[in-house]
N, C-alpha and C positions, 0 to 999 in steps of 0.2 A: 586644396591647392592643385592646380593642373600639373601632372607629370609630363604630359604630351598634348600638344595642340596641333591639329591638322587643318589646313585651309586649302580649298580648291585643288586637291590632289588628283592628278590626271595621269593616266598611262595609255598611250596609243602604240599598238604594234603595227609597224608599217611606216610608209613615208609620211602619212598624215597630210591634211589639207585644212583650209579655212572652214570647211563644211562638216568636218568629222563630228564635232560635239553637237551641233544643232540638228544634224540629221541622223542621230542615233539616240538610243536610250529607251526607257520604259514606254513612253508615249508613242514612239515610233515602232517599238516591238522588235528591235534588233540592235546589236552593237557593232555591226559592220557598216562602214561608210559606203553609201551607194555611189559616191563620186570617185574616191581613190582606192576603195576596197580595203582600207586599213581597218583594224579591229580596235575599238575603243574599250579597253578592259575596264576602265573606270574614269569618271570625269566629275570634277567639281565636288569631290567628297570632303565634307567638313565634320569634325567632331573634336572632343577633348576627352582625356582620361585623368581621373583624380587619384590621389593617394588612397590605396586600399580598395579601389573600385575595380570591378570586373566588367568590361564592356564586351558584349557579344556582337558579332557581325555574322548575319545569317543570310543565306540565299542558295539558290540552286546552282548546279554546275554551270560555269560560264557567266556567273553574275558579277565577277570581278573581285570577289572577296579575297582570294588567295594572292592575286597580283597586288592588291592593297597591302596585305600582310607582309609580302616580300619587300615592298618599298619601305614600309615602316621599320622593318628589321634591317634595312640598308643593304639588302641582298639584290635588289633590282633597281635600276636607274629609272627615275620618274621622268615623264614628259614635261610636267609642270606641277606647280604647287608649292606650298610652304608648310614645313613640319618643324615645330619647335619643341625641344626637350630641355627641361630646366637645368640640366647639367652643361648645356652648350649655348653659347651666345651667337645664334645665327640659324639659318635654314639648314636642317640636316640634309635635305635633298640636294643641296649644292655644296656641301662640305667636301674638303679634300680627302684623299684616300686615307691618310694617317688619322685624321679626326674620326672618320667613319669607323675605322678599325678599333680605335680606342673606345668609342661608344659601344661597339659590339662586345668588346672584351669585358667592360666594367659596368655598363649602364643599361644595356638592352639584351635580354635573354630571348632566344628563339627556339621553339620546339617545332621542327619541320614536319610537314605532312608525310614526306617520304623519309624513312629512317636513314637511308644512305646519304641524304643531303645534310644530315646533322651529325652523323657518326661515321668513323672509319671502322667498318666491321672487322677488319683484320687487326686492329688495336685491341687491347684488353678493355674491358668495361671501365676499370679504374684509369687506364691510360687516356681514354676519351675525356673523362672528367678532368684529369690532371692537366691535359692540354689547355683547357680553359684557364686553369689557375696559372700555368706557366705564361700564358699570353698576358696575364695581368701582373706579371713580375714576381710571382711566387718562385722561390729558388731553393728553399730548404727541403730536402727530400723527406725527412721525417714529418715535417709540418704538412707537406702536400699529402702524404699517405694518411695522416690523421684526419685532414679535412675531407679527403675522398671517402674515408670510412664513415665520417659523420653524415655525409651526403647520401651514401648508400643506405645507412640506417634510416635517415629521414624519408627517403623515397621507397623504403621497404624492399630493398634489394639485398639478398644474402651477402654479407661481407666476405664470406669465403669464396664467392665467385668473382671477387675484384680482379684477380689476375688471369681470368679466363678470357679467351677471345670473344668479342662482342657478337660475332657470328654464331656462337654456340648458345646465345641467350634466346629465350622465347621472345615473341613479338611484344608481349606486355613488358617484359624486363628491358628490352631495347628502348621502349618508349619511356620507361622510368629513368634509364641512363640519360636520355635526352633531357628530361626534366632536371635531373641532378646537375647536368652540365649547364643548363640554362640558369639555374639559381646559384651556381657555385660561388660567384663573386658578389652575391647579394645585390643584384641590379634593381633599379627603381621600377623597371617595366619588363614584363615577360609577355611574349606573344606566342600563342598556341594556334597552329594551323592544322585544323582537322585532327585533333589529338587522339581520336579513337579509330581512325581509319584502319581497316584490316584486322581489328581485334574482335574476339568473341564477345558476346554481350556481357557475360559475367566478368571478363577481364576489363572491359570498358568501364563497368561500374566501379571496380576496385581502383582503376587509374584515376577516375574522376573524383572519387571520394578522397583519395590520397592527395591529389592536387588541391582540392578545396580546403583540406585541413592545413596544408602548407601555406596556401595563399592567405588564409585567415590568421594563422599564427604570425606570419611575417608581415602582413599588411601590404604586400607588393601589388602595385597596379598591374592589371592583366588585360590583354585583348585576346578573346577567344573567337576564332574564325571557324565556322562549321556549317554544314548543310543540315545537321541533325538538330532539330528543335529540342530534343530531350537534353542534349548537351548544353544548349543555350539556357534552357529553363533551369537546369541544375546550378549552373555556375554564374550566370550573368546578372548584374544589377540593372544595367541598361542595355538596350539592344538597338542595333541598326539593321534594317532589312534592305537588302540590295537586289536589284534586278537590272539586267542589261547595262551594268556598269554604273548605275545610279542608286543613291540612297532614296528609297521611296517612302520610308516610314522610320521613325525613331521614337524612343521613349523608355519608360521603366519597363523592365521585362514582364512583370506581372500584368501590366496594362496591355502590352503588346499581345501577350498570350491569351488573356481573358476578354479583351475588348479591342481587337484590331480595327483600325479605321480604314485602311486601304484595302480595296477589293482583292488585290494580289496577296496581301498578308493573310486575309481571311481564307483564301483558297489554299495557301501554303499550310496553315494551321489545320484546316479541315481535312486535308489530305492525310494527316497522320493520326487523326482522332478515331 
């Protein structure tokens, strides 16, 4: 069953015009409109995500994948498109502010590429996670502390660091706090935007292994956005390949990695072999 369905999702930075979509994209080789100089971050993107599935979205910098992730997480206003979440009867992209916040609090978890976008570094680690619980109407102090401790244990953060400022945590621990916050209210969907950015290789591996374990145990639908094919190969069941704001290839991850059909995908994979 689909947790999320996206149709014709489009984001244009700038005034936009009637020529933006037709004169940009992979075939043109650019995402900047030659008529009005607007940037088409993504256009006409379509996909769905099912229960327990991990969907990977891969592409180089500027491919539009992070803009897409921010729109799906309801952090960025879309230019056009239709996104349906099974917990809401209607297009998420046109939902009112209150509905969007309710979805963010209880149904869609987000792990941001930049830690400062997802956490207040002056709060304690536990306080950042508790903030998500409070937003979902948790009120009992002891129950909140107990839930935060459970989440710290689940994401392999030392519980004795719960009351330390998040700024004193290592980069890997900060990323774990983001994951703990994202799964705090057991959402149906979690979105990871470049989850290993800025981390050492050994730390990256531990973070990915930890998240893969949690994702499998909880069966949460996940969207992983990354330029790193290793991340996509490890986590994703299906993969979309983006370039210049368009999806140019999609399919099972094993098939994409072993037998890419599109010339650009072949080049992308060969560049890291």
